[in-house]
All heavy atoms as an XYZ file, in Angstrom:
937
protein
N      12.274     26.987     42.415
C      11.650     27.658     41.281
C      12.381     27.422     40.004
O      11.778     27.232     38.959
C      11.562     29.145     41.640
C      10.898     29.953     40.571
S       9.107     29.597     40.643
C       8.566     30.786     39.461
N      13.702     27.379     40.038
C      14.501     27.157     38.842
C      14.281     25.794     38.250
O      14.207     25.569     37.115
C      16.008     27.403     39.156
C      16.968     27.281     38.009
C      16.668     28.233     36.949
C      18.390     27.424     38.459
N      14.102     24.787     39.179
C      13.931     23.437     38.718
C      12.525     23.277     38.023
O      12.481     22.591     36.984
C      13.966     22.514     39.961
C      14.021     21.059     39.629
C      14.272     20.267     40.835
C      14.630     18.845     40.382
N      15.177     17.979     41.395
N      11.528     24.004     38.465
C      10.216     23.935     37.829
C      10.295     24.574     36.434
O       9.694     24.079     35.423
C       9.160     24.633     38.669
C       8.744     23.873     39.878
C       7.563     24.627     40.576
C       7.234     23.851     41.804
N       6.071     24.503     42.538
N      10.998     25.694     36.304
C      11.108     26.318     35.029
C      11.908     25.474     34.023
O      11.528     25.361     32.838
C      11.889     27.701     35.211
O      11.204     28.516     36.122
C      11.985     28.426     33.903
N      12.966     24.815     34.473
C      13.746     23.950     33.623
C      12.899     22.767     33.217
O      12.882     22.372     31.989
C      15.042     23.454     34.346
O      15.786     24.569     34.832
C      15.854     22.569     33.517
N      12.128     22.152     34.040
C      11.242     21.057     33.724
C      10.159     21.467     32.690
O       9.867     20.789     31.735
C      10.581     20.492     34.937
O      11.515     19.948     35.824
N       9.637     22.689     32.893
C       8.612     23.179     32.002
C       9.194     23.429     30.591
O       8.631     23.072     29.583
C       7.996     24.492     32.558
C       6.973     25.138     31.655
C       5.804     24.217     31.524
C       6.528     26.483     32.323
N      10.441     23.950     30.581
C      11.111     24.227     29.246
C      11.449     22.895     28.579
O      11.216     22.804     27.381
C      12.451     24.962     29.472
S      12.173     26.700     29.916
N      11.875     21.905     29.302
C      12.141     20.600     28.699
C      10.815     19.999     28.126
O      10.792     19.383     27.067
C      12.680     19.629     29.674
C      14.155     19.827     29.915
C      14.742     18.771     30.784
N      16.134     19.114     31.133
C      16.775     18.693     32.153
N      16.182     17.891     32.999
N      18.021     19.009     32.395
N       9.759     20.065     28.903
C       8.445     19.548     28.502
C       7.985     20.219     27.208
O       7.457     19.605     26.283
C       7.456     19.635     29.597
N       8.149     21.580     27.126
C       7.703     22.285     25.957
C       8.625     21.892     24.751
O       8.102     21.820     23.658
C       7.760     23.760     26.218
C       6.681     24.238     27.183
S       6.812     25.961     27.621
C       6.739     26.779     26.050
N       9.894     21.718     24.983
C      10.775     21.325     23.922
C      10.428     19.968     23.368
O      10.426     19.791     22.097
C      12.277     21.373     24.331
N      10.180     19.020     24.204
C       9.778     17.660     23.809
C       8.468     17.706     23.043
O       8.301     17.108     21.931
C       9.691     16.749     25.026
C       9.027     15.424     24.632
C      11.049     16.507     25.586
N       7.528     18.488     23.520
C       6.196     18.671     22.828
C       6.390     19.258     21.422
O       5.769     18.840     20.475
C       5.275     19.532     23.680
O       4.983     18.943     24.847
N       7.258     20.233     21.335
C       7.526     20.889     20.046
C       8.098     19.911     19.000
O       7.707     19.855     17.870
C       8.396     22.068     20.185
N       9.062     19.083     19.502
C       9.673     18.067     18.605
C       8.665     17.043     18.164
O       8.584     16.701     16.977
C      10.901     17.422     19.325
C      11.333     16.167     18.528
C      12.050     18.400     19.476
N       7.858     16.571     19.096
C       6.852     15.573     18.744
C       5.845     16.139     17.769
O       5.479     15.458     16.845
C       6.136     14.955     19.995
C       7.040     14.194     20.957
C       6.225     13.807     22.199
C       7.482     12.912     20.242
N       5.388     17.394     18.038
C       4.389     17.990     17.156
C       4.989     18.214     15.724
O       4.288     17.959     14.772
C       3.936     19.313     17.791
C       2.890     20.082     17.008
C       1.598     19.211     16.832
C       2.563     21.363     17.650
N       6.274     18.636     15.652
C       6.784     18.881     14.361
C       6.952     17.576     13.581
O       6.783     17.495     12.412
C       8.150     19.585     14.445
O       9.122     18.791     15.045
N       7.264     16.488     14.286
C       7.387     15.146     13.636
C       5.998     14.729     13.117
O       5.915     14.207     12.012
N       4.955     14.961     13.850
C       3.610     14.593     13.418
C       3.209     15.373     12.230
O       2.723     14.885     11.242
C       2.628     14.826     14.576
C       1.224     14.566     14.169
C       0.728     13.207     13.979
C       0.319     15.579     13.998
C      -0.561     12.940     13.614
C      -1.013     15.314     13.534
C      -1.468     14.004     13.399
N       3.462     16.701     12.270
C       3.073     17.602     11.135
C       3.933     17.196      9.913
O       3.371     17.138      8.769
C       3.291     19.054     11.527
C       2.255     19.477     12.560
C       3.231     19.974     10.279
C       2.491     20.813     13.160
N       5.164     16.894     10.018
C       5.985     16.524      8.903
C       5.444     15.290      8.262
O       5.406     15.173      7.052
C       7.448     16.266      9.328
O       7.982     17.477      9.815
N       5.133     14.265      9.033
C       4.658     13.026      8.395
C       3.307     13.255      7.743
O       3.060     12.644      6.679
C       4.511     11.918      9.467
O       3.533     12.220     10.394
N       2.460     14.150      8.222
C       1.249     14.428      7.493
C       1.467     15.146      6.209
O       0.808     14.952      5.215
C       0.345     15.325      8.395
C      -0.199     14.586      9.616
C      -1.082     13.389      9.220
O      -1.992     13.577      8.423
N      -0.829     12.267      9.840
N       2.505     16.061      6.155
C       2.786     16.806      4.921
C       3.269     15.882      3.796
O       3.109     16.144      2.672
C       3.838     17.829      5.185
N       3.904     14.755      4.165
C       4.432     13.789      3.166
C       3.359     12.744      2.816
O       3.763     11.845      2.064
C       5.774     13.200      3.602
C       6.845     14.206      3.678
C       7.439     14.491      4.918
C       7.263     14.931      2.573
C       8.418     15.441      4.995
C       8.270     15.864      2.704
C       8.886     16.090      3.873
N       2.213     12.797      3.322
C       1.216     11.716      3.113
C       0.424     12.034      1.809
O      -0.792     12.119      1.786
C       0.268     11.668      4.285
N       1.131     12.083      0.735
C       0.473     12.349     -0.612
C       1.062     11.278     -1.567
O       2.195     10.754     -1.286
C       0.817     13.660     -1.167
C       0.298     14.836     -0.343
N      -0.593     14.686      0.642
C       0.567     16.176     -0.423
C      -0.892     15.895      1.153
N      -0.149     16.793      0.488
N       0.323     10.937     -2.585
C       0.812      9.951     -3.594
C       1.689     10.666     -4.562
O       1.229     11.383     -5.465
C      -0.372      9.282     -4.286
N       2.989     10.477     -4.455
C       3.933     11.118     -5.352
C       4.303     10.157     -6.489
O       4.457      8.962     -6.245
C       5.198     11.594     -4.601
C       4.898     12.605     -3.576
N       4.632     13.921     -3.860
C       4.818     12.468     -2.224
C       4.418     14.538     -2.720
N       4.507     13.717     -1.758
N       4.474     10.668     -7.709
C       4.832      9.812     -8.808
C       6.304      9.315     -8.605
O       7.201     10.116     -8.404
C       4.788     10.616    -10.158
C       5.062      9.869    -11.396
C       4.046      8.682    -11.643
C       5.077     10.789    -12.588
N       6.516      7.984     -8.636
C       7.788      7.407     -8.428
C       8.342      6.768     -9.752
O       9.515      6.845     -9.964
C       7.684      6.338     -7.340
C       7.422      6.822     -5.948
C       7.365      5.755     -4.922
C       8.731      5.164     -4.710
N       8.754      4.183     -3.661
N       7.453      6.142    -10.497
C       7.903      5.503    -11.729
C       6.886      5.734    -12.862
O       5.703      6.030    -12.561
C       7.997      3.971    -11.578
O       6.731      3.471    -11.288
C       9.035      3.589    -10.504
N       7.392      5.779    -14.079
C       6.475      5.880    -15.217
C       7.020      5.187    -16.426
O       8.214      5.172    -16.613
C       6.172      7.360    -15.568
C       7.351      8.185    -16.054
C       8.200      8.835    -14.960
O       7.846      8.775    -13.822
N       9.262      9.460    -15.337
N       6.085      4.551    -17.174
C       6.486      3.892    -18.463
C       5.459      4.348    -19.493
O       4.237      4.086    -19.250
C       6.420      2.366    -18.272
O       7.292      2.003    -17.194
C       6.849      1.659    -19.518
N       5.902      4.959    -20.587
C       7.234      5.311    -20.908
C       7.764      6.325    -19.928
O       7.069      7.145    -19.312
C       7.123      5.958    -22.280
C       5.756      5.697    -22.801
C       4.909      5.291    -21.633
N       9.112      6.348    -19.765
C       9.775      7.202    -18.807
C       9.751      8.635    -19.342
O       9.652      8.899    -20.560
C      11.202      6.758    -18.584
N       9.784      9.598    -18.391
C       9.776     11.003    -18.768
C      11.000     11.303    -19.677
O      12.123     10.785    -19.416
C       9.857     11.857    -17.502
N      10.763     12.151    -20.642
C      11.758     12.694    -21.531
C      12.478     11.604    -22.425
O      13.551     11.897    -22.955
C      12.880     13.443    -20.820
C      12.190     14.614    -19.989
O      11.311     15.293    -20.578
O      12.614     14.814    -18.875
N      11.884     10.455    -22.573
C      12.447      9.410    -23.439
C      12.025      9.542    -24.873
O      10.995     10.153    -25.147
C      12.203      7.968    -22.949
O      10.747      7.762    -22.954
C      12.777      7.727    -21.602
N      12.782      8.993    -25.756
C      12.450      8.913    -27.168
C      12.284      7.460    -27.490
O      13.212      6.671    -27.315
C      13.505      9.561    -28.072
C      13.189      9.390    -29.558
C      13.729     11.025    -27.701
N      11.089      7.067    -27.940
C      10.742      5.665    -28.209
C      10.847      5.401    -29.696
O      10.396      6.197    -30.536
C       9.377      5.374    -27.693
C       9.050      5.706    -26.263
C       7.554      5.535    -25.948
C       9.892      4.828    -25.316
N      11.353      4.221    -30.032
C      11.403      3.790    -31.429
C      10.091      3.336    -31.944
O       9.742      3.372    -33.089
C      12.452      2.706    -31.584
N       9.210      2.839    -30.988
C       7.901      2.301    -31.322
C       6.802      2.890    -30.379
O       7.148      3.220    -29.231
C       7.890      0.780    -31.301
N       5.580      2.869    -30.800
C       4.516      3.295    -29.943
C       4.319      2.376    -28.742
O       4.287      1.165    -28.884
C       3.217      3.375    -30.794
O       2.122      3.736    -29.973
N       4.128      2.936    -27.554
C       3.840      2.099    -26.414
C       2.370      1.590    -26.507
O       1.512      2.166    -27.237
C       3.976      3.043    -25.225
C       3.644      4.399    -25.767
C       4.203      4.394    -27.212
N       2.093      0.487    -25.839
C       0.692     -0.056    -25.801
C      -0.045      0.331    -24.581
O      -1.291      0.136    -24.484
C       0.787     -1.640    -25.895
O       1.519     -2.081    -24.753
C       1.437     -2.070    -27.166
N       0.648      0.939    -23.601
C       0.026      1.354    -22.354
C       0.902      2.415    -21.654
O       2.058      2.493    -21.964
C      -0.271      0.212    -21.429
C       0.971     -0.438    -20.843
C       0.673     -1.669    -19.958
O      -0.453     -2.212    -20.033
O       1.553     -2.002    -19.147
N       0.244      3.170    -20.745
C       0.965      4.003    -19.834
C       0.855      3.318    -18.476
O      -0.194      2.838    -18.085
C       0.265      5.408    -19.731
C       0.081      6.170    -21.023
C      -0.711      7.409    -20.771
C       1.435      6.552    -21.594
N       1.929      3.355    -17.732
C       2.012      2.757    -16.406
C       2.671      3.695    -15.501
O       3.814      4.126    -15.693
C       2.719      1.448    -16.456
O       2.838      0.889    -15.126
N       1.901      4.189    -14.501
C       2.401      5.127    -13.499
C       2.402      4.514    -12.077
O       1.375      3.992    -11.702
C       1.647      6.443    -13.493
C       1.922      7.429    -14.596
C       1.442      6.902    -15.981
C       1.271      8.746    -14.344
N       3.549      4.621    -11.418
C       3.602      4.083    -10.002
C       3.736      5.219     -9.026
O       4.480      6.144     -9.208
N       3.060      5.088     -7.932
C       2.978      6.145     -6.927
C       3.513      5.682     -5.575
O       3.608      4.469     -5.358
C       1.520      6.725     -6.816
C       1.053      7.405     -8.066
C       0.416      6.675     -9.084
C       1.343      8.712     -8.260
C      -0.022      7.286    -10.192
C       0.922      9.369     -9.418
C       0.237      8.646    -10.386
N       3.835      6.586     -4.716
C       4.427      6.333     -3.444
C       3.440      5.711     -2.438
O       3.890      5.216     -1.416
C       5.044      7.587     -2.797
O       4.030      8.606     -2.673
N       2.125      5.767     -2.715
C       1.112      5.156     -1.887
C      -0.062      4.813     -2.706
O      -0.199      5.268     -3.850
C       0.781      6.016     -0.699
C       0.119      7.334     -1.083
C      -0.152      8.199      0.219
O       0.795      8.739      0.738
O      -1.364      8.262      0.585
N      -0.967      4.045     -2.193
C      -2.145      3.661     -2.887
C      -3.030      4.759     -3.343
O      -3.131      5.785     -2.671
N      -3.703      4.585     -4.460
C      -4.578      5.617     -5.028
C      -5.985      5.067     -5.185
O      -6.195      3.890     -5.262
C      -4.066      6.272     -6.314
C      -4.075      5.230     -7.441
C      -2.639      6.834     -6.159
C      -4.171      5.848     -8.790
N      -6.886      5.971     -5.342
C      -8.298      5.670     -5.510
C      -8.606      5.875     -6.998
O      -8.661      6.998     -7.515
C      -9.228      6.678     -4.715
C      -9.109      6.465     -3.234
C      -9.778      5.186     -2.786
O     -10.525      4.542     -3.480
O      -9.523      4.863     -1.555
N      -8.719      4.804     -7.764
C      -8.905      4.945     -9.262
C     -10.180      5.688     -9.651
O     -10.169      6.364    -10.659
C      -8.957      3.484     -9.740
C      -9.301      2.667     -8.549
C      -8.792      3.382     -7.357
N     -11.253      5.632     -8.889
C     -12.494      6.322     -9.206
C     -12.336      7.806     -9.097
O     -13.215      8.568     -9.616
C     -13.657      5.832     -8.325
C     -13.969      4.380     -8.554
O     -13.745      3.846     -9.675
N     -14.479      3.702     -7.590
N     -11.313      8.306     -8.389
C     -11.185      9.753     -8.253
C      -9.904     10.200     -8.891
O      -9.359     11.294     -8.590
C     -11.123     10.071     -6.784
C     -12.429      9.728     -6.091
C     -12.480      8.585     -5.260
C     -13.653     10.401     -6.287
C     -13.628      8.217     -4.622
C     -14.815     10.046     -5.715
C     -14.816      8.902     -4.839
N      -9.260      9.390     -9.760
C      -7.980      9.683    -10.368
C      -8.126      9.693    -11.901
O      -9.024      9.042    -12.423
C      -6.922      8.682     -9.917
O      -6.824      8.640     -8.550
N      -7.263     10.449    -12.559
C      -7.317     10.574    -14.032
C      -5.939     10.685    -14.610
O      -5.066     11.412    -14.088
C      -8.171     11.811    -14.365
C      -8.475     11.948    -15.798
C      -9.376     13.179    -16.012
C      -9.712     13.302    -17.460
N     -10.590     14.414    -17.764
N      -5.740     10.017    -15.702
C      -4.480     10.116    -16.489
C      -4.883     10.372    -17.951
O      -5.636      9.582    -18.467
C      -3.600      8.869    -16.324
C      -3.187      8.694    -14.905
C      -2.372      8.925    -17.282
C      -2.501      7.397    -14.567
N      -4.389     11.455    -18.511
C      -4.702     11.768    -19.859
C      -3.470     11.879    -20.729
O      -2.364     12.138    -20.179
C      -5.514     13.122    -19.999
O      -4.683     14.155    -19.452
C      -6.831     13.038    -19.275
N      -3.570     11.677    -21.982
C      -2.447     11.794    -22.896
C      -2.832     12.811    -24.008
O      -3.919     12.704    -24.594
C      -2.216     10.416    -23.596
C      -1.056     10.304    -24.478
C       0.304     10.583    -23.757
C      -0.977      8.961    -25.163
N      -1.934     13.712    -24.243
C      -2.145     14.767    -25.175
C      -1.008     14.804    -26.208
O       0.145     14.666    -25.843
C      -2.224     16.120    -24.484
O      -3.170     16.093    -23.438
C      -2.619     17.268    -25.450
N      -1.390     14.959    -27.486
C      -0.423     14.960    -28.569
C       0.141     16.382    -28.786
O      -0.270     17.361    -28.145
N       1.142     16.461    -29.741
C       1.733     17.724    -30.039
C       0.712     18.757    -30.555
O       0.916     19.942    -30.447
C       2.853     17.484    -31.085
N      -0.357     18.254    -31.126
C      -1.409     19.135    -31.685
C      -2.334     19.645    -30.559
O      -3.326     20.255    -30.822
C      -2.201     18.418    -32.728
C      -2.845     17.111    -32.242
O      -2.753     16.831    -31.041
O      -3.522     16.469    -33.075
N      -2.010     19.347    -29.322
C      -2.795     19.742    -28.081
C      -4.184     19.035    -28.009
O      -5.004     19.439    -27.275
C      -2.979     21.218    -28.092
C      -1.708     22.062    -28.206
C      -0.910     21.960    -26.982
C       0.268     22.887    -27.132
N       1.488     22.484    -26.508
N      -4.367     17.974    -28.820
C      -5.615     17.211    -28.750
C      -5.425     15.971    -27.877
O      -4.374     15.350    -27.886
C      -6.037     16.821    -30.163
C      -6.464     18.023    -31.004
C      -7.002     17.507    -32.356
C      -7.390     18.729    -33.185
N      -7.731     18.335    -34.512
N      -6.474     15.665    -27.152
C      -6.434     14.483    -26.324
C      -6.367     13.186    -27.190
O      -6.922     13.125    -28.276
C      -7.726     14.376    -25.485
N      -5.578     12.233    -26.756
C      -5.377     10.974    -27.416
C      -6.322      9.965    -26.783
O      -6.444      9.909    -25.504
C      -3.967     10.487    -27.330
C      -3.797      9.100    -27.918
C      -2.999     11.477    -28.011
N      -6.968      9.159    -27.533
C      -7.909      8.162    -27.019
C      -7.123      7.085    -26.198
O      -6.088      6.579    -26.676
C      -8.641      7.410    -28.129
C      -9.620      6.353    -27.706
C     -10.211      5.698    -28.868
C     -10.999      4.434    -28.411
N     -11.474      3.665    -29.572
N      -7.591      6.852    -24.962
C      -7.002      5.868    -24.057
C      -8.098      4.918    -23.525
O      -9.287      5.312    -23.589
C      -6.237      6.490    -22.924
O      -7.204      7.188    -22.092
C      -5.205      7.478    -23.361
N      -7.671      3.811    -22.983
C      -8.606      2.959    -22.281
C      -8.831      3.548    -20.876
O      -8.200      4.522    -20.521
N      -9.584      2.789    -20.108
C      -9.848      3.208    -18.674
C      -8.648      3.002    -17.804
O      -7.964      1.962    -17.933
C     -11.080      2.465    -18.187
N      -8.500      3.872    -16.870
C      -7.487      3.712    -15.832
C      -7.877      2.562    -14.924
O      -8.968      2.532    -14.425
C      -7.358      4.988    -15.053
C      -6.287      5.090    -13.917
C      -5.853      6.488    -13.735
C      -6.779      4.542    -12.658
N      -6.869      1.689    -14.699
C      -7.111      0.548    -13.732
C      -5.878      0.448    -12.865
O      -4.836      1.115    -13.144
C      -7.330     -0.774    -14.453
O      -6.206     -1.057    -15.296
C      -8.605     -0.753    -15.326
N      -5.973     -0.290    -11.826
C      -4.842     -0.553    -10.953
C      -4.256     -1.896    -11.317
O      -4.980     -2.831    -11.754
C      -5.311     -0.646     -9.484
C      -5.831      0.698     -8.869
C      -6.169      0.512     -7.399
C      -4.740      1.779     -8.965
N      -2.976     -2.009    -11.229
C      -2.316     -3.353    -11.453
C      -2.849     -4.347    -10.389
O      -3.198     -4.011     -9.318
C      -0.772     -3.159    -11.336
N      -2.818     -5.597    -10.859
C      -3.301     -6.652     -9.913
C      -2.472     -6.683     -8.653
O      -1.257     -6.647     -8.718
C      -3.208     -8.023    -10.643
N      -3.160     -6.618     -7.522
C      -2.523     -6.733     -6.194
C      -1.578     -5.600     -5.874
O      -0.675     -5.733     -5.057
C      -1.730     -8.109     -6.031
C      -2.670     -9.288     -6.202
O      -3.820     -9.230     -5.683
N      -2.250    -10.253     -6.922
N      -1.717     -4.432     -6.530
C      -0.838     -3.303     -6.292
C      -1.602     -1.996     -6.506
O      -1.764     -1.535     -7.611
C       0.393     -3.311     -7.191
C       1.378     -2.241     -6.785
O       1.121     -1.420     -5.860
O       2.496     -2.221     -7.415
N      -2.126     -1.404     -5.417
C      -2.968     -0.176     -5.560
C      -2.091      1.012     -5.692
O      -2.639      2.175     -5.694
C      -3.937     -0.034     -4.386
C      -3.281      0.271     -3.062
O      -2.058      0.191     -2.951
N      -4.079      0.683     -2.089
N      -0.787      0.891     -5.898
C       0.043      2.051     -6.150
C       0.419      2.211     -7.645
O       0.993      3.161     -8.062
C       1.434      1.992     -5.365
O       2.164      0.895     -5.863
C       1.118      1.837     -3.862
N       0.067      1.148     -8.427
C       0.448      1.078     -9.830
C      -0.739      1.230    -10.734
O      -1.693      0.358    -10.685
C       1.151     -0.222    -10.117
C       1.844     -0.332    -11.407
C       3.072      0.574    -11.446
O       3.809      0.731    -10.482
N       3.366      1.132    -12.642
N      -0.805      2.256    -11.558
C      -1.900      2.488    -12.486
C      -1.502      2.036    -13.875
O      -0.334      2.064    -14.257
C      -2.310      3.964    -12.575
O      -1.235      4.685    -13.035
C      -2.761      4.466    -11.235
N      -2.509      1.576    -14.620
C      -2.312      1.153    -15.993
C      -3.386      1.771    -16.849
O      -4.591      1.743    -16.528
C      -2.342     -0.404    -16.192
C      -2.186     -0.793    -17.640
C      -1.305     -1.049    -15.252
N      -2.962      2.446    -17.911
C      -3.891      3.046    -18.957
C      -3.551      2.452    -20.347
O      -2.535      2.841    -20.820
C      -3.815      4.592    -18.886
C      -4.743      5.152    -19.968
C      -4.110      5.158    -17.546
N      -4.410      1.631    -20.909
C      -4.172      1.043    -22.180
C      -4.216      2.133    -23.266
O      -5.017      3.108    -23.201
C      -5.320      0.068    -22.394
C      -5.937     -0.113    -21.023
C      -5.641      1.062    -20.258
N      -3.392      1.961    -24.291
C      -3.469      2.780    -25.536
C      -3.915      1.915    -26.663
O      -3.133      1.165    -27.233
C      -2.050      3.334    -25.772
C      -1.468      4.263    -24.721
C      -0.076      4.664    -25.044
C      -2.358      5.468    -24.469
N      -5.193      1.969    -27.055
C      -5.752      1.057    -27.999
C      -5.208      1.285    -29.429
O      -5.214      0.319    -30.227
C      -7.267      1.331    -27.963
C      -7.414      2.700    -27.351
C      -6.239      2.885    -26.468
N      -4.855      2.489    -29.732
C      -4.342      2.772    -31.104
C      -2.860      3.132    -31.055
O      -2.430      3.818    -30.088
C      -5.107      3.955    -31.707
C      -6.625      3.651    -31.876
O      -6.934      2.487    -32.186
O      -7.398      4.542    -31.607
N      -2.083      2.787    -32.086
C      -0.669      3.193    -32.123
C      -0.563      4.708    -32.187
O      -1.357      5.354    -32.837
C      -0.018      2.542    -33.334
N       0.497      5.188    -31.487
C       0.699      6.677    -31.569
C       1.572      7.013    -32.747
O       2.504      6.352    -33.112
C       1.483      7.043    -30.252
C       0.769      6.804    -28.912
C       1.655      7.213    -27.724
C      -0.597      7.440    -28.840
N       1.194      8.117    -33.343
C       2.011      8.663    -34.495
C       3.305      9.279    -33.952
O       3.348      9.640    -32.779
C       1.187      9.720    -35.206
O       0.004      9.207    -35.700
N       4.296      9.389    -34.850
C       5.487     10.064    -34.328
C       5.182     11.452    -33.829
O       4.321     12.210    -34.362
C       6.349     10.114    -35.616
C       5.876      8.978    -36.413
C       4.376      8.917    -36.185
N       5.868     11.850    -32.780
C       5.676     13.179    -32.180
C       5.887     13.187    -30.690
O       6.132     12.152    -30.088
N       5.716     14.351    -30.076
C       5.820     14.473    -28.649
C       4.448     14.399    -28.006
O       3.457     14.896    -28.524
C       6.437     15.876    -28.331
C       6.793     16.054    -26.884
C       7.719     17.219    -26.680
C       8.225     17.314    -25.237
N       9.260     18.297    -25.118
N       4.436     13.698    -26.842
C       3.195     13.505    -26.098
C       3.395     13.913    -24.614
O       4.480     13.784    -24.075
C       2.806     11.990    -26.144
C       2.382     11.567    -27.529
C       3.381     11.177    -28.445
C       1.067     11.651    -27.961
C       2.986     10.801    -29.756
C       0.707     11.301    -29.216
C       1.646     10.871    -30.173
O       1.260     10.546    -31.365
N       2.281     14.445    -24.054
C       2.317     14.828    -22.636
C       1.339     13.935    -21.861
O       0.197     13.727    -22.254
C       1.845     16.288    -22.453
C       2.954     17.205    -22.861
C       3.931     17.830    -22.076
C       3.179     17.712    -24.189
N       4.713     18.606    -22.778
C       4.318     18.580    -24.091
C       2.659     17.514    -25.427
C       4.854     19.233    -25.194
C       3.185     18.139    -26.523
C       4.279     19.018    -26.392
N       1.814     13.418    -20.812
C       0.975     12.625    -19.851
C       0.638     13.543    -18.664
O       1.581     14.111    -18.043
C       1.732     11.402    -19.297
C       0.887     10.640    -18.292
C       2.171     10.485    -20.466
N      -0.625     13.768    -18.424
C      -1.047     14.614    -17.305
C      -1.764     13.688    -16.345
O      -2.733     12.981    -16.730
C      -1.939     15.743    -17.835
O      -1.257     16.468    -18.784
C      -2.386     16.675    -16.693
N      -1.458     13.723    -15.084
C      -2.071     12.927    -14.112
C      -2.553     13.698    -12.921
O      -1.997     14.755    -12.566
C      -1.160     11.816    -13.652
C       0.162     12.280    -13.086
C       1.336     12.503    -13.790
C       0.514     12.582    -11.705
N       2.345     12.904    -12.966
C       1.836     12.983    -11.718
C      -0.266     12.585    -10.565
C       2.474     13.357    -10.482
C       0.374     12.960     -9.398
C       1.720     13.351     -9.387
N      -3.657     13.284    -12.358
C      -4.266     13.805    -11.092
C      -4.799     12.599    -10.388
O      -5.627     11.905    -10.902
C      -5.360     14.789    -11.524
O      -6.055     15.207    -10.326
N      -4.250     12.358     -9.182
C      -4.664     11.182     -8.426
C      -5.054     11.577     -7.007
O      -4.616     12.604     -6.438
C      -3.590     10.121     -8.338
C      -3.262      9.601     -9.766
C      -2.310     10.602     -7.708
N      -5.963     10.819     -6.446
C      -6.337     10.938     -5.051
C      -5.829      9.692     -4.328
O      -6.151      8.589     -4.751
C      -7.839     11.067     -4.861
C      -8.242     11.132     -3.422
C      -8.312     12.375     -5.552
N      -4.978      9.936     -3.308
C      -4.470      8.776     -2.549
C      -5.494      8.219     -1.646
O      -6.551      8.798     -1.419
C      -3.207      9.228     -1.753
O      -3.551     10.223     -0.761
N      -5.261      6.995     -1.148
C      -6.201      6.308     -0.281
C      -6.506      7.070      0.986
O      -7.576      6.917      1.598
C      -5.757      4.879      0.029
C      -5.804      3.981     -1.183
C      -4.402      4.856      0.722
N      -5.658      8.013      1.406
C      -5.932      8.839      2.570
C      -6.615     10.136      2.217
O      -6.823     10.998      3.074
C      -4.635      9.090      3.354
C      -3.582      9.865      2.630
O      -3.842     10.300      1.440
O      -2.465     10.084      3.155
N      -7.001     10.299      0.907
C      -7.799     11.471      0.503
C      -7.004     12.667     -0.070
O      -7.647     13.612     -0.445
N      -5.691     12.585     -0.104
C      -4.952     13.755     -0.614
C      -4.842     13.685     -2.126
O      -4.619     12.634     -2.703
C      -3.486     13.794      0.024
C      -3.554     14.024      1.491
N      -3.266     13.102      2.429
C      -3.720     15.228      2.091
C      -3.389     13.668      3.611
N      -3.625     14.918      3.459
N      -4.903     14.838     -2.734
C      -4.866     14.877     -4.226
C      -3.526     15.479     -4.633
O      -3.049     16.441     -4.049
C      -6.047     15.807     -4.724
C      -6.033     15.914     -6.236
C      -7.279     16.786     -6.661
C      -7.317     16.806     -8.153
N      -8.511     17.562     -8.654
N      -2.906     14.886     -5.611
C      -1.700     15.429     -6.258
C      -1.805     15.308     -7.742
O      -2.638     14.571     -8.277
C      -0.449     14.600     -5.788
O      -0.625     13.239     -6.037
C      -0.189     14.814     -4.275
N      -1.044     16.095     -8.461
C      -1.026     16.055     -9.950
C       0.354     16.438    -10.492
O       1.168     16.897     -9.791
C      -2.145     16.942    -10.425
C      -1.982     18.401     -9.931
O      -0.951     18.980    -10.187
N      -2.962     18.866     -9.276
N       0.484     16.183    -11.785
C       1.706     16.538    -12.435
C       1.626     16.210    -13.900
O       0.589     15.735    -14.448
N       2.733     16.420    -14.586
C       2.814     16.176    -16.099
C       4.196     15.866    -16.411
O       5.128     16.312    -15.829
C       2.322     17.478    -16.726
C       2.233     17.327    -18.267
C       1.764     18.629    -18.894
O       2.302     19.682    -18.647
N       0.678     18.534    -19.712
N       4.383     15.043    -17.469
C       5.669     14.744    -18.029
C       5.397     14.454    -19.527
O       4.307     14.267    -19.981
C       6.399     13.623    -17.318
C       5.803     12.256    -17.575
C       6.352     11.462    -18.567
C       4.804     11.705    -16.766
C       5.861     10.166    -18.834
C       4.318     10.469    -16.993
C       4.851      9.675    -17.964
O       4.334      8.444    -18.270
N       6.531     14.394    -20.282
C       6.398     14.115    -21.730
C       7.367     13.045    -22.211
O       8.317     12.693    -21.482
C       6.684     15.378    -22.559
O       8.032     15.823    -22.357
N       7.077     12.480    -23.366
C       7.944     11.502    -24.042
C       7.632     11.694    -25.529
O       6.723     12.382    -25.931
C       7.639     10.071    -23.618
C       6.282      9.557    -23.972
C       6.019      8.878    -25.171
C       5.153      9.698    -23.074
C       4.769      8.404    -25.525
C       4.004      9.182    -23.446
C       3.749      8.525    -24.661
N       8.546     11.178    -26.316
C       8.499     11.316    -27.807
C       8.501      9.955    -28.443
O       9.204      9.092    -28.054
C       9.640     12.198    -28.311
O       9.647     13.463    -27.639
C       9.566     12.427    -29.764
N       7.663      9.844    -29.499
C       7.661      8.603    -30.351
C       8.305      9.035    -31.660
O       7.956      9.983    -32.297
C       6.262      8.082    -30.583
C       6.289      6.902    -31.534
C       5.605      7.719    -29.274
N       9.348      8.235    -32.042
C      10.103      8.518    -33.298
C       9.264      8.093    -34.492
O       8.571      7.139    -34.563
C      11.422      7.729    -33.305
C      12.603      8.551    -32.784
C      13.800      7.685    -32.866
C      14.877      8.307    -33.757
N      16.090      7.626    -33.720
């Protein structure tokens, strides 16, 4: 009887470890911001010509959005969000007009290829 109980306990322990590993990998299956240009909290001497954000996994551009807001809390005109050639983790948003000096906020909301949505915000300053 003791042997059956020990075997059952081991089986339950192994199952718990496997299940927690599966749940953990699912929890991390979101597109997290890894890189950004201009970088967060930088001060630029000149206006950038585009925003470029890199994520930890591929994103769906049709369900994703990146906006730029100026210090006056008004949206700044941008081009359409596209993916970099041959890289579905890298987004590019053109800035057709030069940015005036001031602080800007980049707000992003993306849907990864596996359907998970993530979002965030960072800022940079143009001198």
